[in-house]
C-alpha positions as CSV (number, residue, x, y, z in Angstrom):
1,M,31.1,-11.7,-8.5
2,K,29.1,-10.3,-5.5
3,K,30.4,-7.0,-6.0
4,I,29.3,-6.5,-9.3
5,I,25.7,-7.5,-7.7
6,F,26.1,-5.4,-4.6
7,V,27.1,-2.0,-7.1
8,F,23.8,-3.5,-9.6
9,M,21.7,-3.2,-6.4
10,V,24.0,0.2,-5.2
11,L,22.8,1.9,-8.6
12,A,18.9,1.1,-8.4
13,L,18.4,1.8,-5.1
14,F,19.5,5.3,-6.2
15,A,17.9,5.6,-9.4
16,F,14.8,4.9,-7.1
17,V,15.3,7.2,-4.7
18,A,16.0,10.2,-7.3
19,T,12.4,9.1,-9.3
20,S,10.6,9.5,-5.9
21,A,12.2,13.1,-5.5
22,I,11.5,14.1,-9.0
23,N,8.0,13.2,-8.8
24,K,7.7,14.7,-5.2
25,V,8.7,18.4,-6.3
26,S,6.0,18.1,-10.0
27,A,3.7,16.6,-7.8
28,S,4.2,19.7,-4.8
29,A,3.7,21.6,-8.3
30,N,0.3,20.4,-9.1
31,L,-1.7,22.1,-7.0
32,C,-4.4,24.4,-8.4
33,F,-7.7,26.3,-6.6
34,L,-10.7,25.6,-7.5
35,C,-12.9,28.7,-8.7
36,G,-16.5,28.9,-7.1
37,S,-20.1,30.3,-9.3
38,G,-19.3,33.3,-10.3
39,S,-15.5,33.4,-10.9
40,S,-14.1,33.9,-14.6
41,C,-11.9,30.7,-14.5
42,Q,-12.4,27.0,-13.4
43,Q,-8.7,26.3,-11.9
44,C,-5.7,28.9,-10.7
45,P,-2.5,27.1,-10.2
46,S,-0.5,27.7,-7.2
47,D,2.4,29.6,-7.8
48,S,4.2,28.4,-4.9
49,G,2.9,24.3,-5.5
50,K,1.5,25.0,-2.1
51,D,-2.0,26.4,-0.4
52,T,-0.5,30.0,0.5
53,Q,-2.4,32.7,1.3
54,A,-0.5,35.0,-1.0
55,D,-1.3,32.2,-4.0
56,R,-5.0,32.6,-2.8
57,K,-4.7,36.7,-3.8
58,K,-3.2,36.1,-6.5
59,C,-5.6,33.9,-8.1
60,E,-8.8,36.3,-6.2
61,A,-6.9,38.5,-7.8
62,K,-7.4,36.8,-11.4
63,G,-11.1,36.6,-10.7
64,C,-11.0,33.5,-9.0
65,K,-13.3,32.9,-6.0
66,V,-11.6,30.0,-4.4
67,S,-13.5,27.3,-3.2
68,G,-10.9,24.7,-2.6
69,T,-8.0,22.9,-3.6
70,T,-7.1,20.0,-6.6
71,S,-4.9,18.6,-8.1
72,C,-4.3,20.6,-11.4
73,S,-6.0,19.3,-14.4
74,S,-4.8,19.1,-18.4
75,A,-8.4,18.9,-19.9
76,V,-9.1,20.9,-22.5
77,N,-12.4,22.0,-21.3
78,V,-11.3,23.4,-18.1
79,K,-10.5,26.9,-17.9
80,K,-7.2,28.1,-16.1
81,C,-6.9,31.3,-15.0
82,Q,-4.4,33.4,-16.9
């Protein structure tokens, strides 16, 4: 009986760790740059999921005047750079 409980505890721990790792990956890929006034869009998604100079330059080339970072909005009324 103790072995069965131990196996279930190990499986539960493994499931928790795996879920946490998946959430970290999806959260890090959800970074957007805020576009300031005069931009052709409101948010520009980061390709790498990080705040890098290369990603900022790509967004600027798309018409975004980068003014900061935020998590990407899923709202329909937020215009994202294409």
